[in-house]
Phi, psi and omega in degrees: 000313179297326178295320178294318179296318178297317178296320178297315178297319178299317179293324177295317178297317178297317179298317179297317179297316180295322177296319178296317178297319179296318179297316179296315180298316179298318179298316179297318178296318179296320179296315179296318180296319178297317179296316179294321179296318178296318178298315179297319179296318178296318178297320179298318178298318179297316180296318179299316179296320178295319179297319178296316180297319179294318178298318178298315179297319179299317180296313180299319180290328180294335178286343184252028180053043179237139176258136177237134178241130182241128179237148173248114187222125179053044175079008181227151174274134174246131184240128177240124182246127180238126176278126178281140179293143178265106180263000000 
């Protein structure tokens, strides 16, 4: 009987330890997900600002008989500016 009670206590302690580990792991995952979501939102804001700046530059350059070509390659914007000849 005492052996069963001892085994039961041992299993309760193990269960409590596992529950604590699960709570910590869940908290860590939630924290990481929140951090990643915030990072993605910041990156999205930066990209949006860059797109607006590029559009503004494209408009300004179009007024000066200049062609601008914008490419997105390997995570970066590449800009090629060509001056049109004045005939």
